[in-house]
N, C-alpha and C positions, 0 to 999 in steps of 0.2 A: 530524478534517476539522470545518472547520468554514462559514459564510455569515455576511451579513448579521445583527445585530441587529436585530430588529423588535418593534413594539409589539404585531402580530396576535394574537389569542390561538388556541391547538392547534386549537380547531376549526374554523376561517374556512380556507374550500377552498386558498385559497393555503400553507396549512402541510402540505395534505396529500401526501405521496409522487405521484407519478405512476407506474406500473408500467415504461413501456419501458423507464426504466434498469435494472430489476433484472433485466429478461430481455434485456438488452446485456449485464449484470455475469455472468450465467451461460452464455452463450452465447460469450463474450470464454474462461470459463476450462475450456470445453469445446474451444472450437478450439486454443486451448493444449496442450492432452494430447492432441488428435488430432494432432496436426503436429507433434509432440512423437514420436510413438509410432512413428506412420502414414510420416511421410516421409523415406526414405532417404537424399536429397539428390543422386540421379544428376541430374544436368545443372545443379545448382547452382552459380551460378560465384561466386566468390570475392570478399571485400569488402577490392581495394585502397586503402590511405590514404594515400598517400607509398611512400617505398622499406623502409619502416622498419615498416611496419604490415599485417599481412593477416590473415585468418582464412575459416574455411568453417562456414557456419554446420552444414551436415549432417555432422561430426564430432560426433559421442555428446554429447561436453561441452560443446561449445559451444552447438551445439544446442540440449538443456533449457536452459540459462540465460540464453540468448538469446529464445527463446518466455516463457519466465517473467519477463524486466525488462519484453521489450512486452506483454506481457499486464497487467502490475502500472502499465504509464504509463499504458494507456488504461482503468481501472477507474481510476486517478486522475483524470485529467481531464473522464470523466463523473459521476465522484462528487462533484466539486466545482462541476460544471455542477449538477448535482440539490442539492447541500446549497444552493444559490447561489441555485434558486429555493423553497425552503422556510424554514420560522420559527425559527428554534435560540433565541430570546429570551434570549440570551446578557445576563450581570448585571452584567460584570466587563470592563471595556474591553480590560483588559491581554490577558486571556484569548483575547479575539477577535483579535488583533493576533498573538500569538504562534501560535494556531491555524490561521491565515489564511498567515501567514508564514511555518513549516514547512510548510503542503504547496507555497505557492509556492517555496519552497527543493528541494524535494525534484523537482521536475523537473529538473532540471539536474543534481542526483544522479543522477537516474533514466539519462539522455542522456550521462552522464559514466560509469559503471557499464555501458550498451552499447559503448563509444566504448572502453574500456581490456579490453574481455575478452582480449587478446592479454596485458596484462602483470596478473599476476597479485595483483602488490600495491598496484597505485595501484586497482586494480579492486576487493581486497579491502574499500578504504579508502573509497571511492565507497559501496558498498553498504553499510559501516556507519553512516555517517550516512545514509545513505537513511534507515536502520532507523532511527537516533535521531530525524531529520526525522517521521518515524510518530507514533513513541510522544508525540512533541513536541504534536503537534496535538491525537489523540485526547485528550489528559490535559488540555492548557488547555479543550477543549471539556466534557469529562467534567465540570470543575469552575469552568469559566462558565457552561457552559446552566443556564437555569431547575429547578430540582429537579422540575417539574410535567410538562417537555415529557420525552417520548418518546425522542428523540433525545440526550437525559443517558444511560442506559441503553445505548441503544446506543455510545457513545463508550466505556462502563466496559468492556463486554465488549470493542471495540475492544481496547484497553489490555491489558485481561488474557488475552485469548483469545488475542489475535494480536500487537501491538507492541513487549509485555514478554517476552513467551518468544521471538521472533525477535531483540530483543534482547542477551538472555542466549545466544541459543545463538552467535549473531555476533561475541558476547566471547568465547566457550569456545575457535570454532576461530580464531579472529585469535592465542589462547593459543597452539593446536597447532599455528597455522601457523610460529608466530614460533620456536616448540621445534624444530620443523621443518629451517628455516634454518639455523640457528645448530648443529644435528647433522648436519649435511648438505646443506652447502653447495655441494656436487658436483653437485648432483640438483635442484635449484629448481623446476624448469619440466616435470618428468617426472609422475611419479606422484602429488607432491602437489600441481601443479596441478588433475588431473584428481578427485583427494578434493575439493579446494575446491570447483571447479567444480561437483560433482555435488551435492554438503553445499548450496551455497545454489540450486540450481538446485532442490532438496528442497523449502527454508524457503520460496522464494516462490511453490510451487506450494500448498501447505499455508499459506499464509498468505493468497494470494487466496480457496482457494476457503473459509478461515474468514469470510472478508470477507463473499461471498456469502452464507453460510449466515445471519448476524447482519444483513445487508441485507435479507432477505428477511422472519426472524421480527420483526427491525419496523417492516416494513410490515405485514403481518399483523398483530401487533398492535394494529397503530397503526389499520388498517383497522377491527381487531372493535371498537376501544373507539371506536370515533368510532359506527360506528353502535349499541353500543350505548347511548353518548353520557355514557359512564365517564370521556372524559377533559377533565379539566378545561376552565374558562373563563375564568379569571384569567391575563387577560394581564399581564406587567411589563414592566418600562424598564429601558433600559444604565445603568450608575452607574459613577460610575468608582472604582477601590482605587489 
């Protein structure tokens, strides 16, 4: 995930992260878990979208997945705004463009994933594309940001501990889903859909939690380095590759 390249030094005030987005990240994940566990759905209306689509968020598998996707959407929006206010020292223009483009396209993928909860196959496609968009965004940030920038290490950790594992998990889940549909075509939306929804909800919940932990770790490391004066002062310029 990325923001515009800048000439500023990592020690300048505009490069330092503000605390409130990190607090918001934590509150969103806590609210996600509390809502999914405690809300039993009594009195919640169904979402009706035409004569062929409806779902109840208080159904167990819909509730967990719905809240996980909404939380992910909010995390992406706040993260993008937060990074837009910071300095990432991009050295490669194409990495900057891929990072921001992937993050931008993740938003319609998220909306599509929420809107297709009732259609397992289409829903899974949106979710898998979403995980690929996150991997592309963080991967291009990791390889395009100046080596002295603390954001490079954060993007690397996102890739290794969140993005890559979730892409691998969804790839395996997709193979399982395809085999299940081919072997049991008469029962595609009952037990299989419950399993798929639960697996996706768990993956996003774990990914969101890991995202918050890495973000806080990066903030504390950056803050400590700034206080001790260990952060490099070399500013870098953006060059085309």
